[in-house]
All heavy atoms as atom14 arrays in JSON, in Angstrom:
{
  "sequence": "MSQLIPDYKELIRRGQEGLCLWCAEPLPEDAAYHRQFCGDRCRQANHRAEKRAGLR",
  "atom14_mask": [
    [1, 1, 1, 1, 1, 1, 1, 1, 0, 0, 0, 0, 0, 0],
    [1, 1, 1, 1, 1, 1, 0, 0, 0, 0, 0, 0, 0, 0],
    [1, 1, 1, 1, 1, 1, 1, 1, 1, 0, 0, 0, 0, 0],
    [1, 1, 1, 1, 1, 1, 1, 1, 0, 0, 0, 0, 0, 0],
    [1, 1, 1, 1, 1, 1, 1, 1, 0, 0, 0, 0, 0, 0],
    [1, 1, 1, 1, 1, 1, 1, 0, 0, 0, 0, 0, 0, 0],
    [1, 1, 1, 1, 1, 1, 1, 1, 0, 0, 0, 0, 0, 0],
    [1, 1, 1, 1, 1, 1, 1, 1, 1, 1, 1, 1, 0, 0],
    [1, 1, 1, 1, 1, 1, 1, 1, 1, 0, 0, 0, 0, 0],
    [1, 1, 1, 1, 1, 1, 1, 1, 1, 0, 0, 0, 0, 0],
    [1, 1, 1, 1, 1, 1, 1, 1, 0, 0, 0, 0, 0, 0],
    [1, 1, 1, 1, 1, 1, 1, 1, 0, 0, 0, 0, 0, 0],
    [1, 1, 1, 1, 1, 1, 1, 1, 1, 1, 1, 0, 0, 0],
    [1, 1, 1, 1, 1, 1, 1, 1, 1, 1, 1, 0, 0, 0],
    [1, 1, 1, 1, 0, 0, 0, 0, 0, 0, 0, 0, 0, 0],
    [1, 1, 1, 1, 1, 1, 1, 1, 1, 0, 0, 0, 0, 0],
    [1, 1, 1, 1, 1, 1, 1, 1, 1, 0, 0, 0, 0, 0],
    [1, 1, 1, 1, 0, 0, 0, 0, 0, 0, 0, 0, 0, 0],
    [1, 1, 1, 1, 1, 1, 1, 1, 0, 0, 0, 0, 0, 0],
    [1, 1, 1, 1, 1, 1, 0, 0, 0, 0, 0, 0, 0, 0],
    [1, 1, 1, 1, 1, 1, 1, 1, 0, 0, 0, 0, 0, 0],
    [1, 1, 1, 1, 1, 1, 1, 1, 1, 1, 1, 1, 1, 1],
    [1, 1, 1, 1, 1, 1, 0, 0, 0, 0, 0, 0, 0, 0],
    [1, 1, 1, 1, 1, 0, 0, 0, 0, 0, 0, 0, 0, 0],
    [1, 1, 1, 1, 1, 1, 1, 1, 1, 0, 0, 0, 0, 0],
    [1, 1, 1, 1, 1, 1, 1, 0, 0, 0, 0, 0, 0, 0],
    [1, 1, 1, 1, 1, 1, 1, 1, 0, 0, 0, 0, 0, 0],
    [1, 1, 1, 1, 1, 1, 1, 0, 0, 0, 0, 0, 0, 0],
    [1, 1, 1, 1, 1, 1, 1, 1, 1, 0, 0, 0, 0, 0],
    [1, 1, 1, 1, 1, 1, 1, 1, 0, 0, 0, 0, 0, 0],
    [1, 1, 1, 1, 1, 0, 0, 0, 0, 0, 0, 0, 0, 0],
    [1, 1, 1, 1, 1, 0, 0, 0, 0, 0, 0, 0, 0, 0],
    [1, 1, 1, 1, 1, 1, 1, 1, 1, 1, 1, 1, 0, 0],
    [1, 1, 1, 1, 1, 1, 1, 1, 1, 1, 0, 0, 0, 0],
    [1, 1, 1, 1, 1, 1, 1, 1, 1, 1, 1, 0, 0, 0],
    [1, 1, 1, 1, 1, 1, 1, 1, 1, 0, 0, 0, 0, 0],
    [1, 1, 1, 1, 1, 1, 1, 1, 1, 1, 1, 0, 0, 0],
    [1, 1, 1, 1, 1, 1, 0, 0, 0, 0, 0, 0, 0, 0],
    [1, 1, 1, 1, 0, 0, 0, 0, 0, 0, 0, 0, 0, 0],
    [1, 1, 1, 1, 1, 1, 1, 1, 0, 0, 0, 0, 0, 0],
    [1, 1, 1, 1, 1, 1, 1, 1, 1, 1, 1, 0, 0, 0],
    [1, 1, 1, 1, 1, 1, 0, 0, 0, 0, 0, 0, 0, 0],
    [1, 1, 1, 1, 1, 1, 1, 1, 1, 1, 1, 0, 0, 0],
    [1, 1, 1, 1, 1, 1, 1, 1, 1, 0, 0, 0, 0, 0],
    [1, 1, 1, 1, 1, 0, 0, 0, 0, 0, 0, 0, 0, 0],
    [1, 1, 1, 1, 1, 1, 1, 1, 0, 0, 0, 0, 0, 0],
    [1, 1, 1, 1, 1, 1, 1, 1, 1, 1, 0, 0, 0, 0],
    [1, 1, 1, 1, 1, 1, 1, 1, 1, 1, 1, 0, 0, 0],
    [1, 1, 1, 1, 1, 0, 0, 0, 0, 0, 0, 0, 0, 0],
    [1, 1, 1, 1, 1, 1, 1, 1, 1, 0, 0, 0, 0, 0],
    [1, 1, 1, 1, 1, 1, 1, 1, 1, 0, 0, 0, 0, 0],
    [1, 1, 1, 1, 1, 1, 1, 1, 1, 1, 1, 0, 0, 0],
    [1, 1, 1, 1, 1, 0, 0, 0, 0, 0, 0, 0, 0, 0],
    [1, 1, 1, 1, 0, 0, 0, 0, 0, 0, 0, 0, 0, 0],
    [1, 1, 1, 1, 1, 1, 1, 1, 0, 0, 0, 0, 0, 0],
    [1, 1, 1, 1, 1, 1, 1, 1, 1, 1, 1, 0, 0, 0]
  ],
  "atom14_positions": [
    [[89.11, 106.43, 84.28], [88.15, 107.23, 85.12], [88.78, 107.37, 86.53], [89.05, 106.42, 87.18], [86.82, 106.46, 85.16], [85.81, 107.15, 86.03], [84.25, 106.34, 85.95], [84.3, 105.45, 87.39], [0.0, 0.0, 0.0], [0.0, 0.0, 0.0], [0.0, 0.0, 0.0], [0.0, 0.0, 0.0], [0.0, 0.0, 0.0], [0.0, 0.0, 0.0]],
    [[88.96, 108.58, 86.95], [89.43, 108.73, 88.34], [88.31, 109.32, 89.16], [87.42, 110.03, 88.73], [90.59, 109.79, 88.28], [90.09, 111.05, 87.94], [0.0, 0.0, 0.0], [0.0, 0.0, 0.0], [0.0, 0.0, 0.0], [0.0, 0.0, 0.0], [0.0, 0.0, 0.0], [0.0, 0.0, 0.0], [0.0, 0.0, 0.0], [0.0, 0.0, 0.0]],
    [[88.28, 108.86, 90.37], [87.28, 109.32, 91.37], [87.87, 110.33, 92.32], [89.1, 110.23, 92.6], [86.77, 108.12, 92.2], [85.83, 107.24, 91.32], [85.31, 106.1, 92.14], [85.98, 105.55, 92.94], [84.08, 105.81, 91.96], [0.0, 0.0, 0.0], [0.0, 0.0, 0.0], [0.0, 0.0, 0.0], [0.0, 0.0, 0.0], [0.0, 0.0, 0.0]],
    [[87.2, 111.27, 92.72], [87.65, 112.17, 93.74], [87.41, 111.7, 95.13], [86.46, 110.98, 95.35], [86.98, 113.57, 93.49], [87.08, 114.2, 92.15], [86.29, 115.42, 92.02], [88.57, 114.6, 91.92], [0.0, 0.0, 0.0], [0.0, 0.0, 0.0], [0.0, 0.0, 0.0], [0.0, 0.0, 0.0], [0.0, 0.0, 0.0], [0.0, 0.0, 0.0]],
    [[88.19, 112.21, 96.01], [87.98, 111.92, 97.43], [86.7, 112.55, 97.84], [86.6, 113.83, 97.66], [89.15, 112.26, 98.24], [90.45, 111.56, 97.8], [88.87, 112.05, 99.72], [91.78, 112.08, 98.43], [0.0, 0.0, 0.0], [0.0, 0.0, 0.0], [0.0, 0.0, 0.0], [0.0, 0.0, 0.0], [0.0, 0.0, 0.0], [0.0, 0.0, 0.0]],
    [[85.78, 111.89, 98.46], [84.53, 112.52, 98.9], [84.8, 113.63, 99.95], [85.81, 113.56, 100.71], [83.76, 111.39, 99.56], [84.32, 110.15, 99.06], [85.75, 110.45, 98.72], [0.0, 0.0, 0.0], [0.0, 0.0, 0.0], [0.0, 0.0, 0.0], [0.0, 0.0, 0.0], [0.0, 0.0, 0.0], [0.0, 0.0, 0.0], [0.0, 0.0, 0.0]],
    [[84.0, 114.7, 99.94], [84.18, 115.77, 100.93], [83.86, 115.28, 102.28], [83.24, 114.15, 102.52], [83.47, 117.01, 100.54], [81.98, 116.89, 100.63], [81.5, 115.73, 100.69], [81.26, 117.93, 100.5], [0.0, 0.0, 0.0], [0.0, 0.0, 0.0], [0.0, 0.0, 0.0], [0.0, 0.0, 0.0], [0.0, 0.0, 0.0], [0.0, 0.0, 0.0]],
    [[84.22, 116.05, 103.29], [84.14, 115.64, 104.73], [82.6, 115.35, 105.03], [82.33, 114.38, 105.77], [84.61, 116.8, 105.6], [84.75, 116.38, 107.02], [85.6, 115.4, 107.49], [83.96, 117.04, 107.96], [85.62, 115.07, 108.83], [83.99, 116.68, 109.37], [84.84, 115.7, 109.72], [84.93, 115.34, 111.05], [0.0, 0.0, 0.0], [0.0, 0.0, 0.0]],
    [[81.7, 116.22, 104.61], [80.25, 115.92, 104.96], [79.77, 114.65, 104.39], [78.97, 113.97, 105.07], [79.38, 117.14, 104.49], [79.57, 118.39, 105.26], [78.64, 119.48, 104.73], [78.83, 120.78, 105.53], [77.97, 121.85, 105.07], [0.0, 0.0, 0.0], [0.0, 0.0, 0.0], [0.0, 0.0, 0.0], [0.0, 0.0, 0.0], [0.0, 0.0, 0.0]],
    [[80.19, 114.32, 103.2], [79.8, 113.05, 102.53], [80.41, 111.88, 103.27], [79.74, 110.88, 103.42], [80.16, 113.06, 101.06], [79.89, 111.82, 100.34], [78.36, 111.52, 100.2], [77.56, 112.39, 100.38], [78.11, 110.37, 99.87], [0.0, 0.0, 0.0], [0.0, 0.0, 0.0], [0.0, 0.0, 0.0], [0.0, 0.0, 0.0], [0.0, 0.0, 0.0]],
    [[81.58, 112.0, 103.7], [82.21, 110.93, 104.56], [81.5, 110.67, 105.79], [81.24, 109.5, 106.18], [83.71, 111.18, 104.82], [84.63, 111.14, 103.63], [86.04, 111.56, 104.1], [84.66, 109.77, 103.03], [0.0, 0.0, 0.0], [0.0, 0.0, 0.0], [0.0, 0.0, 0.0], [0.0, 0.0, 0.0], [0.0, 0.0, 0.0], [0.0, 0.0, 0.0]],
    [[81.03, 111.72, 106.46], [80.29, 111.61, 107.66], [79.0, 110.89, 107.42], [78.56, 110.02, 108.14], [80.07, 112.97, 108.38], [81.38, 113.46, 108.92], [78.99, 112.88, 109.47], [81.32, 114.84, 109.46], [0.0, 0.0, 0.0], [0.0, 0.0, 0.0], [0.0, 0.0, 0.0], [0.0, 0.0, 0.0], [0.0, 0.0, 0.0], [0.0, 0.0, 0.0]],
    [[78.29, 111.33, 106.38], [77.03, 110.72, 105.97], [77.14, 109.24, 105.73], [76.41, 108.38, 106.22], [76.37, 111.46, 104.79], [75.01, 110.88, 104.42], [74.52, 111.39, 103.06], [75.26, 110.84, 101.94], [75.05, 109.6, 101.42], [74.17, 108.78, 102.0], [75.79, 109.18, 100.42], [0.0, 0.0, 0.0], [0.0, 0.0, 0.0], [0.0, 0.0, 0.0]],
    [[78.16, 108.86, 104.96], [78.42, 107.49, 104.58], [78.68, 106.63, 105.92], [78.23, 105.58, 105.98], [79.54, 107.34, 103.57], [79.18, 107.82, 102.25], [80.28, 107.73, 101.26], [79.97, 108.32, 99.93], [80.77, 108.29, 98.92], [81.96, 107.69, 98.97], [80.4, 108.78, 97.77], [0.0, 0.0, 0.0], [0.0, 0.0, 0.0], [0.0, 0.0, 0.0]],
    [[79.49, 107.22, 106.75], [79.81, 106.53, 108.0], [78.58, 106.32, 108.89], [78.44, 105.22, 109.45], [0.0, 0.0, 0.0], [0.0, 0.0, 0.0], [0.0, 0.0, 0.0], [0.0, 0.0, 0.0], [0.0, 0.0, 0.0], [0.0, 0.0, 0.0], [0.0, 0.0, 0.0], [0.0, 0.0, 0.0], [0.0, 0.0, 0.0], [0.0, 0.0, 0.0]],
    [[77.76, 107.29, 108.93], [76.53, 107.14, 109.77], [75.5, 106.16, 109.16], [74.78, 105.51, 109.91], [75.88, 108.54, 109.89], [76.58, 109.49, 110.8], [76.0, 110.94, 110.77], [75.32, 111.24, 109.87], [76.4, 111.64, 111.79], [0.0, 0.0, 0.0], [0.0, 0.0, 0.0], [0.0, 0.0, 0.0], [0.0, 0.0, 0.0], [0.0, 0.0, 0.0]],
    [[75.5, 106.08, 107.86], [74.54, 105.16, 107.23], [75.16, 103.76, 106.96], [74.52, 102.94, 106.38], [74.14, 105.78, 105.89], [73.3, 107.01, 106.08], [72.76, 107.57, 104.81], [72.89, 106.93, 103.79], [72.33, 108.79, 104.85], [0.0, 0.0, 0.0], [0.0, 0.0, 0.0], [0.0, 0.0, 0.0], [0.0, 0.0, 0.0], [0.0, 0.0, 0.0]],
    [[76.4, 103.51, 107.44], [77.04, 102.18, 107.24], [77.36, 101.86, 105.82], [77.17, 100.79, 105.39], [0.0, 0.0, 0.0], [0.0, 0.0, 0.0], [0.0, 0.0, 0.0], [0.0, 0.0, 0.0], [0.0, 0.0, 0.0], [0.0, 0.0, 0.0], [0.0, 0.0, 0.0], [0.0, 0.0, 0.0], [0.0, 0.0, 0.0], [0.0, 0.0, 0.0]],
    [[77.85, 102.91, 105.1], [78.24, 102.74, 103.71], [79.79, 102.78, 103.6], [80.48, 103.39, 104.36], [77.68, 103.84, 102.81], [76.15, 104.04, 102.89], [75.75, 105.28, 102.13], [75.44, 102.77, 102.36], [0.0, 0.0, 0.0], [0.0, 0.0, 0.0], [0.0, 0.0, 0.0], [0.0, 0.0, 0.0], [0.0, 0.0, 0.0], [0.0, 0.0, 0.0]],
    [[80.27, 102.1, 102.5], [81.67, 102.1, 102.23], [82.12, 103.58, 102.0], [81.34, 104.25, 101.23], [81.93, 101.24, 101.01], [83.68, 101.34, 100.41], [0.0, 0.0, 0.0], [0.0, 0.0, 0.0], [0.0, 0.0, 0.0], [0.0, 0.0, 0.0], [0.0, 0.0, 0.0], [0.0, 0.0, 0.0], [0.0, 0.0, 0.0], [0.0, 0.0, 0.0]],
    [[83.15, 104.0, 102.57], [83.65, 105.43, 102.37], [84.12, 105.72, 101.03], [84.12, 106.9, 100.61], [84.65, 105.81, 103.46], [84.24, 105.73, 104.9], [85.38, 106.17, 105.76], [83.03, 106.51, 105.19], [0.0, 0.0, 0.0], [0.0, 0.0, 0.0], [0.0, 0.0, 0.0], [0.0, 0.0, 0.0], [0.0, 0.0, 0.0], [0.0, 0.0, 0.0]],
    [[84.44, 104.69, 100.2], [84.87, 104.95, 98.87], [83.81, 104.82, 97.77], [83.59, 105.73, 97.01], [86.03, 104.04, 98.55], [86.61, 104.38, 97.14], [86.49, 103.61, 96.01], [87.44, 105.49, 96.78], [87.18, 104.22, 95.06], [87.67, 105.34, 95.44], [87.88, 106.58, 97.53], [88.48, 106.27, 94.8], [88.65, 107.48, 96.85], [88.94, 107.37, 95.5]],
    [[83.07, 103.72, 97.76], [82.17, 103.49, 96.69], [80.69, 103.66, 97.15], [79.76, 103.62, 96.29], [82.26, 102.04, 96.17], [81.8, 100.71, 97.28], [0.0, 0.0, 0.0], [0.0, 0.0, 0.0], [0.0, 0.0, 0.0], [0.0, 0.0, 0.0], [0.0, 0.0, 0.0], [0.0, 0.0, 0.0], [0.0, 0.0, 0.0], [0.0, 0.0, 0.0]],
    [[80.43, 103.92, 98.36], [79.12, 104.18, 99.01], [78.13, 102.98, 98.87], [76.94, 103.18, 98.95], [78.42, 105.43, 98.4], [0.0, 0.0, 0.0], [0.0, 0.0, 0.0], [0.0, 0.0, 0.0], [0.0, 0.0, 0.0], [0.0, 0.0, 0.0], [0.0, 0.0, 0.0], [0.0, 0.0, 0.0], [0.0, 0.0, 0.0], [0.0, 0.0, 0.0]],
    [[78.66, 101.79, 98.74], [77.86, 100.56, 98.8], [77.69, 100.19, 100.2], [78.51, 100.4, 101.08], [78.58, 99.4, 98.07], [78.66, 99.61, 96.55], [77.31, 99.58, 95.85], [76.47, 98.73, 96.27], [77.09, 100.33, 94.93], [0.0, 0.0, 0.0], [0.0, 0.0, 0.0], [0.0, 0.0, 0.0], [0.0, 0.0, 0.0], [0.0, 0.0, 0.0]],
    [[76.54, 99.58, 100.56], [76.3, 99.24, 101.95], [77.29, 98.15, 102.46], [77.71, 97.26, 101.71], [74.94, 98.57, 101.89], [74.26, 99.07, 100.65], [75.35, 99.23, 99.69], [0.0, 0.0, 0.0], [0.0, 0.0, 0.0], [0.0, 0.0, 0.0], [0.0, 0.0, 0.0], [0.0, 0.0, 0.0], [0.0, 0.0, 0.0], [0.0, 0.0, 0.0]],
    [[77.81, 98.37, 103.7], [78.7, 97.39, 104.32], [77.95, 96.21, 104.86], [76.74, 96.41, 105.18], [79.5, 98.06, 105.4], [80.45, 99.17, 105.04], [81.01, 99.86, 106.32], [81.61, 98.68, 104.23], [0.0, 0.0, 0.0], [0.0, 0.0, 0.0], [0.0, 0.0, 0.0], [0.0, 0.0, 0.0], [0.0, 0.0, 0.0], [0.0, 0.0, 0.0]],
    [[78.52, 95.06, 104.95], [77.8, 93.94, 105.55], [77.39, 94.37, 107.01], [78.11, 95.0, 107.74], [78.8, 92.87, 105.69], [79.88, 93.26, 104.59], [79.84, 94.71, 104.54], [0.0, 0.0, 0.0], [0.0, 0.0, 0.0], [0.0, 0.0, 0.0], [0.0, 0.0, 0.0], [0.0, 0.0, 0.0], [0.0, 0.0, 0.0], [0.0, 0.0, 0.0]],
    [[76.2, 93.97, 107.4], [75.65, 94.44, 108.69], [76.53, 94.1, 109.84], [76.67, 94.93, 110.79], [74.24, 93.82, 108.9], [73.17, 94.43, 107.99], [71.82, 93.91, 108.41], [71.6, 93.5, 109.55], [70.99, 93.84, 107.49], [0.0, 0.0, 0.0], [0.0, 0.0, 0.0], [0.0, 0.0, 0.0], [0.0, 0.0, 0.0], [0.0, 0.0, 0.0]],
    [[77.19, 92.95, 109.83], [78.01, 92.49, 110.94], [79.34, 93.3, 111.0], [80.07, 93.31, 111.98], [78.35, 91.03, 110.93], [79.01, 90.62, 109.64], [78.88, 91.25, 108.64], [79.76, 89.61, 109.66], [0.0, 0.0, 0.0], [0.0, 0.0, 0.0], [0.0, 0.0, 0.0], [0.0, 0.0, 0.0], [0.0, 0.0, 0.0], [0.0, 0.0, 0.0]],
    [[79.66, 94.0, 109.94], [80.9, 94.75, 109.91], [80.73, 96.23, 109.81], [81.77, 96.95, 109.82], [81.75, 94.23, 108.65], [0.0, 0.0, 0.0], [0.0, 0.0, 0.0], [0.0, 0.0, 0.0], [0.0, 0.0, 0.0], [0.0, 0.0, 0.0], [0.0, 0.0, 0.0], [0.0, 0.0, 0.0], [0.0, 0.0, 0.0], [0.0, 0.0, 0.0]],
    [[79.53, 96.74, 109.79], [79.29, 98.17, 109.56], [79.85, 99.04, 110.71], [80.12, 100.16, 110.51], [77.8, 98.41, 109.34], [0.0, 0.0, 0.0], [0.0, 0.0, 0.0], [0.0, 0.0, 0.0], [0.0, 0.0, 0.0], [0.0, 0.0, 0.0], [0.0, 0.0, 0.0], [0.0, 0.0, 0.0], [0.0, 0.0, 0.0], [0.0, 0.0, 0.0]],
    [[80.05, 98.45, 111.88], [80.42, 99.33, 113.01], [81.99, 99.38, 113.14], [82.41, 100.28, 113.76], [79.87, 98.85, 114.32], [78.33, 99.01, 114.29], [77.45, 98.0, 114.18], [77.84, 100.32, 114.45], [76.04, 98.27, 114.17], [76.43, 100.55, 114.47], [75.61, 99.51, 114.32], [74.31, 99.71, 114.35], [0.0, 0.0, 0.0], [0.0, 0.0, 0.0]],
    [[82.71, 98.45, 112.46], [84.12, 98.54, 112.61], [84.86, 98.57, 111.29], [86.12, 98.66, 111.26], [84.62, 97.31, 113.45], [84.38, 96.03, 112.84], [83.22, 95.31, 113.05], [85.16, 95.21, 112.06], [83.27, 94.21, 112.33], [84.47, 94.15, 111.76], [0.0, 0.0, 0.0], [0.0, 0.0, 0.0], [0.0, 0.0, 0.0], [0.0, 0.0, 0.0]],
    [[84.25, 98.6, 110.16], [84.88, 98.64, 108.87], [84.51, 99.97, 108.17], [83.38, 100.43, 108.3], [84.5, 97.51, 107.98], [85.17, 96.23, 108.33], [84.76, 95.04, 107.48], [84.82, 95.18, 106.05], [84.45, 94.34, 105.2], [83.99, 93.19, 105.64], [84.46, 94.52, 103.89], [0.0, 0.0, 0.0], [0.0, 0.0, 0.0], [0.0, 0.0, 0.0]],
    [[85.45, 100.52, 107.49], [85.19, 101.79, 106.69], [85.04, 101.47, 105.2], [84.34, 102.28, 104.53], [86.38, 102.72, 106.89], [86.53, 103.18, 108.31], [87.67, 104.13, 108.44], [88.75, 103.99, 107.76], [87.62, 105.12, 109.29], [0.0, 0.0, 0.0], [0.0, 0.0, 0.0], [0.0, 0.0, 0.0], [0.0, 0.0, 0.0], [0.0, 0.0, 0.0]],
    [[85.63, 100.4, 104.72], [85.6, 100.06, 103.25], [85.04, 98.71, 103.08], [85.21, 97.81, 103.94], [87.0, 100.21, 102.7], [87.54, 101.61, 102.85], [88.58, 101.79, 103.81], [87.18, 102.67, 102.08], [89.1, 103.04, 104.02], [87.72, 103.91, 102.34], [88.67, 104.1, 103.27], [0.0, 0.0, 0.0], [0.0, 0.0, 0.0], [0.0, 0.0, 0.0]],
    [[84.36, 98.48, 102.0], [83.76, 97.15, 101.75], [84.75, 96.07, 101.36], [84.51, 94.95, 101.58], [82.66, 97.24, 100.7], [83.23, 97.84, 99.07], [0.0, 0.0, 0.0], [0.0, 0.0, 0.0], [0.0, 0.0, 0.0], [0.0, 0.0, 0.0], [0.0, 0.0, 0.0], [0.0, 0.0, 0.0], [0.0, 0.0, 0.0], [0.0, 0.0, 0.0]],
    [[85.93, 96.5, 100.98], [86.95, 95.47, 100.65], [88.34, 96.17, 100.42], [88.46, 97.36, 100.46], [0.0, 0.0, 0.0], [0.0, 0.0, 0.0], [0.0, 0.0, 0.0], [0.0, 0.0, 0.0], [0.0, 0.0, 0.0], [0.0, 0.0, 0.0], [0.0, 0.0, 0.0], [0.0, 0.0, 0.0], [0.0, 0.0, 0.0], [0.0, 0.0, 0.0]],
    [[89.27, 95.28, 100.11], [90.6, 95.75, 99.87], [90.69, 96.69, 98.65], [91.47, 97.69, 98.64], [91.61, 94.63, 99.63], [91.91, 93.9, 100.92], [91.76, 94.54, 101.98], [92.34, 92.76, 100.89], [0.0, 0.0, 0.0], [0.0, 0.0, 0.0], [0.0, 0.0, 0.0], [0.0, 0.0, 0.0], [0.0, 0.0, 0.0], [0.0, 0.0, 0.0]],
    [[89.93, 96.48, 97.63], [90.0, 97.32, 96.41], [89.61, 98.71, 96.74], [90.28, 99.71, 96.38], [89.0, 96.71, 95.44], [89.08, 97.39, 94.06], [88.2, 96.64, 93.05], [88.38, 97.25, 91.81], [87.72, 96.99, 90.69], [86.82, 96.03, 90.79], [87.87, 97.54, 89.57], [0.0, 0.0, 0.0], [0.0, 0.0, 0.0], [0.0, 0.0, 0.0]],
    [[88.55, 98.95, 97.46], [88.15, 100.3, 97.87], [89.13, 101.02, 98.82], [89.43, 102.17, 98.73], [86.73, 100.33, 98.5], [85.43, 100.05, 97.29], [0.0, 0.0, 0.0], [0.0, 0.0, 0.0], [0.0, 0.0, 0.0], [0.0, 0.0, 0.0], [0.0, 0.0, 0.0], [0.0, 0.0, 0.0], [0.0, 0.0, 0.0], [0.0, 0.0, 0.0]],
    [[89.66, 100.2, 99.81], [90.6, 100.7, 100.75], [91.86, 101.14, 100.02], [92.45, 102.23, 100.24], [90.95, 99.59, 101.79], [91.99, 100.13, 102.85], [92.31, 98.99, 103.75], [92.8, 97.76, 103.13], [93.95, 97.61, 102.59], [94.82, 98.59, 102.55], [94.3, 96.44, 102.05], [0.0, 0.0, 0.0], [0.0, 0.0, 0.0], [0.0, 0.0, 0.0]],
    [[92.33, 100.35, 99.03], [93.54, 100.65, 98.31], [93.29, 101.86, 97.36], [94.18, 102.75, 97.19], [94.04, 99.48, 97.51], [94.6, 98.35, 98.39], [94.82, 97.06, 97.66], [94.44, 96.94, 96.5], [95.49, 96.1, 98.31], [0.0, 0.0, 0.0], [0.0, 0.0, 0.0], [0.0, 0.0, 0.0], [0.0, 0.0, 0.0], [0.0, 0.0, 0.0]],
    [[92.2, 101.93, 96.78], [91.79, 103.07, 95.93], [91.77, 104.38, 96.71], [92.32, 105.38, 96.23], [90.47, 102.92, 95.19], [0.0, 0.0, 0.0], [0.0, 0.0, 0.0], [0.0, 0.0, 0.0], [0.0, 0.0, 0.0], [0.0, 0.0, 0.0], [0.0, 0.0, 0.0], [0.0, 0.0, 0.0], [0.0, 0.0, 0.0], [0.0, 0.0, 0.0]],
    [[91.24, 104.36, 97.88], [91.26, 105.5, 98.78], [92.69, 105.9, 99.16], [93.02, 107.02, 99.11], [90.4, 105.21, 99.97], [90.22, 106.46, 100.95], [89.66, 107.39, 100.51], [90.88, 106.42, 102.05], [0.0, 0.0, 0.0], [0.0, 0.0, 0.0], [0.0, 0.0, 0.0], [0.0, 0.0, 0.0], [0.0, 0.0, 0.0], [0.0, 0.0, 0.0]],
    [[93.5, 104.94, 99.5], [94.82, 105.16, 99.87], [95.61, 105.83, 98.72], [96.29, 106.85, 98.93], [95.52, 103.87, 100.25], [96.91, 104.09, 100.76], [97.26, 104.61, 102.0], [98.1, 103.74, 100.17], [98.59, 104.61, 102.11], [99.07, 104.15, 101.04], [0.0, 0.0, 0.0], [0.0, 0.0, 0.0], [0.0, 0.0, 0.0], [0.0, 0.0, 0.0]],
    [[95.45, 105.35, 97.49], [96.16, 105.88, 96.35], [95.65, 107.38, 96.11], [96.45, 108.25, 95.77], [95.92, 105.05, 95.1], [96.72, 103.73, 95.15], [96.71, 103.04, 93.79], [95.33, 102.67, 93.33], [94.73, 101.57, 93.65], [95.35, 100.68, 94.4], [93.53, 101.36, 93.21], [0.0, 0.0, 0.0], [0.0, 0.0, 0.0], [0.0, 0.0, 0.0]],
    [[94.38, 107.55, 96.21], [93.85, 108.93, 95.98], [94.3, 109.92, 97.03], [94.69, 111.06, 96.68], [92.26, 108.91, 96.0], [0.0, 0.0, 0.0], [0.0, 0.0, 0.0], [0.0, 0.0, 0.0], [0.0, 0.0, 0.0], [0.0, 0.0, 0.0], [0.0, 0.0, 0.0], [0.0, 0.0, 0.0], [0.0, 0.0, 0.0], [0.0, 0.0, 0.0]],
    [[94.42, 109.47, 98.27], [94.93, 110.34, 99.29], [96.45, 110.67, 99.08], [96.87, 111.75, 99.26], [94.72, 109.75, 100.66], [93.3, 109.8, 101.13], [93.15, 109.15, 102.54], [94.04, 108.45, 103.06], [92.06, 109.41, 103.11], [0.0, 0.0, 0.0], [0.0, 0.0, 0.0], [0.0, 0.0, 0.0], [0.0, 0.0, 0.0], [0.0, 0.0, 0.0]],
    [[97.19, 109.68, 98.59], [98.64, 109.86, 98.29], [98.73, 110.9, 97.19], [99.59, 111.85, 97.17], [99.34, 108.63, 97.95], [99.63, 107.81, 99.15], [100.34, 106.49, 98.82], [101.86, 106.84, 98.65], [102.62, 105.55, 98.43], [0.0, 0.0, 0.0], [0.0, 0.0, 0.0], [0.0, 0.0, 0.0], [0.0, 0.0, 0.0], [0.0, 0.0, 0.0]],
    [[97.89, 110.79, 96.1], [97.95, 111.68, 94.98], [97.59, 113.17, 95.42], [98.17, 114.14, 94.9], [97.01, 111.31, 93.87], [97.59, 110.23, 93.02], [96.76, 110.04, 91.77], [95.38, 109.83, 92.01], [94.77, 108.63, 92.16], [95.47, 107.51, 92.05], [93.45, 108.59, 92.39], [0.0, 0.0, 0.0], [0.0, 0.0, 0.0], [0.0, 0.0, 0.0]],
    [[96.71, 113.22, 96.38], [96.25, 114.54, 96.85], [97.2, 115.13, 97.87], [97.01, 116.3, 98.38], [94.84, 114.46, 97.4], [0.0, 0.0, 0.0], [0.0, 0.0, 0.0], [0.0, 0.0, 0.0], [0.0, 0.0, 0.0], [0.0, 0.0, 0.0], [0.0, 0.0, 0.0], [0.0, 0.0, 0.0], [0.0, 0.0, 0.0], [0.0, 0.0, 0.0]],
    [[98.19, 114.34, 98.34], [99.11, 114.84, 99.34], [98.61, 114.75, 100.77], [99.05, 115.48, 101.69], [0.0, 0.0, 0.0], [0.0, 0.0, 0.0], [0.0, 0.0, 0.0], [0.0, 0.0, 0.0], [0.0, 0.0, 0.0], [0.0, 0.0, 0.0], [0.0, 0.0, 0.0], [0.0, 0.0, 0.0], [0.0, 0.0, 0.0], [0.0, 0.0, 0.0]],
    [[97.56, 113.93, 100.99], [96.99, 113.86, 102.31], [97.69, 112.69, 103.19], [97.39, 112.61, 104.35], [95.5, 113.53, 102.16], [94.64, 114.58, 101.4], [93.2, 114.16, 101.3], [94.73, 115.87, 102.2], [0.0, 0.0, 0.0], [0.0, 0.0, 0.0], [0.0, 0.0, 0.0], [0.0, 0.0, 0.0], [0.0, 0.0, 0.0], [0.0, 0.0, 0.0]],
    [[98.55, 111.94, 102.58], [99.27, 110.93, 103.26], [100.72, 111.08, 103.18], [101.24, 111.54, 102.23], [98.9, 109.52, 102.74], [97.53, 109.06, 103.22], [97.43, 107.62, 103.01], [96.14, 107.17, 103.52], [96.0, 106.28, 104.47], [97.03, 105.69, 105.01], [94.86, 105.96, 104.93], [0.0, 0.0, 0.0], [0.0, 0.0, 0.0], [0.0, 0.0, 0.0]]
  ]
}
């Protein structure tokens, strides 16, 4: 199962609501202002998807 990179509007919404930019799960409250992903797994998945799409 492959996931698509969320569109720009969805990324903005997730960032404003303190959600992981990849899986949309809530970030820990103490980290919501400085983290974009809930963990290494989501960060790496996003990085791989961006590389496949030619964004990196």
